[in-house]
N, C-alpha and C positions, 0 to 999 in steps of 0.2 A: 316553220316547225311548231309543234304543239307546246313543248316545254318553254318556260320563261319565268319571269319573276313571280307570277301569280300561282304557278303550279309546278310541281316536280315533273320529271320525265315520266313518260308512259310506264305503267307497271310491266314487268317482264311476263306476267302470266294473267290470263283472263278467262272468263267463262262464256262460252257461246251458248246462248239461250234458245236456240231453235229447238233442241230436243224437249224442253219443258213446254213447248207449244205443240206437243204430240207429233213431232216430225216423223218419227219411225214407229211409234207405238203410243197408245194411250197411257198417260202418266197421271197418277193420283195427285191432286192439287197439293196436298200436304207434303208429299215427296218432292214435288217440284220446288216448293218454297224452302224446304230443308236443304235442297241442293244449292240454292243461292246462298243461304246462310252459312253452309259449310264452306263454300268457295271463299266467301269473305273472311271467315275465321282462319282459313289456311293461306290467305294472301293472294288469291286470284281475284283482284278487285277491279279489273276492267270487265264490265258486264255489257255484253253486246246482244242486241235484239233487233227486231224489225216488225212492222205491221204485217208483212207477208208471212211471217212464221205463225201458222195456225190461224190466219185471218184475225190477228189481234190477240190470240190466246197467250202467246209468249209474253207480250207486253203486259197484259192484265195480271198474269201470275207473277211476273217480275215486280210489278207495282205493288202487289200484295206483300211480297217478300220484303220490299224496301220501305214499307210504310213505317216500320219501327227502327230503321237504320239511319244514323246520322249522315246527312247528304255529303259531308266532307270525307266519308270513309270509302267512297267508291268513285270510279269513273263510269259514266253511263253513255253508251252509244246506241243510236238507232239509225234508221235508214228512211229514205224517201224515194219516190219514183213509181210506187205501185199502190193504187188505192184499193181498199177493201170494201166489200158491200155484201153483208150477210154471208151466205154460203156460196156465193158465186166466186169464180176465179178472180184473182187480183187483176186490175185493169191498169194500163199505163197512166201515170200521173206525173209527168216530168215538167209540166208547166209551172209558172210561178204560183198560180192558184192551187195547183195540185200539191205543191210543196207545202204551202201554208195550211191547207186542209189536213194534209198528212201529219204535220207536226202538231197541230191542234189536237188531233185524235190521239197521237202518241202521248202527248202531255196528259190528256185526260185519263188514258188507260194506265199510265205509269205514275200518275200523281206527282209530277214535277213541273217546274216552270222554265227549265233550261236543260241543255244537253252538253256534255263535254265534247262529244263528237257526233256529227251527223254525216252519214255516208250516202252518196247517190248509189242506189241499189240496182245492180245488174242492168245497166243501160245499153246492153249489147246492140240492140236494134234501134236505139234512140240516142246514139252518141252525139250527133249534131245538136239535138235539142238539149241534151245534158250540158254541153259546152256553152251553148248560147243562152240558156234560160235557167236550168236547174242549179248549176254551180254558182252563177252570179247571184241568184236569190239567196243561196246559203251563205255566200260571202257577205252579203248585206246583213243577214241575220247575225253573222259572226261579229261584224262591226258594231251591231246593236247590243251584243252581249247575250243574245238568246242561245247562240251556238258557240262553243268554245273553239272548235276546230272543224274544218270541212274536209271530208274524205270521199273515197269511192270504194265500194266493195263489190268484187266480181270474181268469177272463176277464170276470166280471160286475162292473162298477163299482157297480151298484145293491146287490148283495148284500154287497160289501165295505163300502160305506157303512153298511149295517145292522149289520155286525159291529163297525165302529168305534164306532158309537153305543152299542151294547149290551154291549161288552166292553172290557177294558183292554189292547188290542193296543199293541205297541211300533212295529209297522211293517206295511205291506201291500205285496204284490207284485201289481201290476195288469198283466195281459197283454193287449196289443192294443187297449186302450181309451183310451190316451193316446199317439197316434202322429201322424205327419205326415198319415196318411190319415184318421184319425177321432179325435175328442177328446171322447168321451162322458163321461169321468171329470172333465171340466172343470166340469160343472154342479153336482155334489154332492160326489163323493168327495174331490177335491183341496182344495177350500175347507175341508171338514170335517177333513181330516188336518192342514192348516195350523193350524186353530183349536185342535186338540187335541194338537198336537205329535207326531203319528204320522208316522214317516218313510216315504217312498214310494219303492219300487223299480219303475221302469218296465221292463217286459219285453215280448216280442213286438213289438218296435218296427218290424220289417219286415212285420208282419201275416202271419205264417206263411211269409214269403218273397216275398210279392208286391212289396214295395217294394225288394227286392234285385234283382229282375229281372221287371218287369211285362210279361207276355206272355199270350196265350190259354192257358188250362190251368194257369197258375201257381197255387200254393196260396194260399188265403185262408181263414183260420179252419179250416185243415186239410182244406179241400175245394177243388175247382177253382173259380177265381174267377168270379163272375157278371159278365156283360159290362159292366153299368153301373158296377160297382166297378173293373173293369179300366180303363175309360175315364177315371175319376177319377185312377187311379194314373198313367196315361200322360200326363195333363195336368200332373200334378205333375212328372213327368220332363221334359216339354217346357219348363216354366218354369225348372226347375233348369238345363237345358241352355243356356238363353239367357245364364245367368251363369257358364257353364263350371264348374258344380258337379255332381258325381255325385249322383244321387238318394240313393244309400246314405249319403253324407256328411250330407245334409240330414236324412234320417230318423234317423240316429244321434244327431245333435246337438240335434234339436228338443225332446225331452222335458225336457232340463235347463234350458230357458228358463223353466220354471215353478218358482217358488221352493219349492213343496212337494216337488218331485222331488229326491231325494238321489242316486240311483244309476240308471244305465242298464245293464240286463242283456242281453247279446247272445249268442245261441246260436251255436255253431260246432262242426264235426265234425273239423276238422283244423288244423294249424298255419298253413297258408297263408291259410285263411279267418280265423283269429284275427288274423294280421298285417294283413290287408286291413282288417278292422274297426277296428283301432287306427289305421291310417293314415287311414281315412275320418273318424275322430273328431278328427283334427288338421287337416283341410282348412279353410282360412279361408273363411268364408261372408260375403258382403256383406250389409249390413243391408237393402239394397233387395230382396234375394231374398224376405225375409219379408214386406215390404210388398206386393210383387207377388203373392205367394201369397194374402195377405189380400184384396187388391183383386179377385182372380180368384174369390173365394168358396170357396177350397180349404182354408182354415183358419178356425176359429171367430174372429170379431172380438174375442172376449174373451181370446184366447190372449195371455199376456205374451210380447212379442217380445224377443230378445236386445238 
């Protein structure tokens, strides 16, 4: 587990920094920096980035934002597994050398000499190498104090569960698979993490933006949403509306109802978006909302309700 004598438990809320790396649209650098400062001011102090986000742009902007911030005021996580080279597509870098080069580059861009968490990033097609080489390299760096905790960040709950079973991870970051829209991680990953004391960070809780604004053409898994998935999202919105609850509020608060989930990570590109997310996290939700969603067959009957 991450928490111990030296640090408190993971924060409940964090900022996903992929959007400030121009994930969906070009972001003004000043707006990006203000997004980070707003998140910290409002208590979202786990900051998650990766070299893969904008070929290093997310890390550079985050580093600029953090240059004037006390290092004790935030948790910082980045990722390894994909090397960046100019404007070319990221290339696999799951070897020990790849990990070391990746972290050196991340330290340079972020202006830090240590990380609270380092995740193995999307090793879907490189699971065996991640288990044999990437994770052991990070565990050694954890022992040396360069890395506070070792995790893995993926969209696949199945592969994350395999990594939890076969390695000594401290935490996992599961994107899009434990959300109000879909709860695939409920079957295997979350019970396994609870059993082994592996802390869970739930990310992608809007399913790439669909639950923030369900409409035709909205992004889902980084592609335009299929109609059947859109209809499910609209049904969720309808039932939330009956209780005068914004869909965004229910989506933000849902993952923390599971006892294995420690943190919800929400991406944002600007300060207004950050402030809206924080406000949605504080909206009171009636217990009957969850039971209505369950009765409508929109959430798994095994989901622990608040």
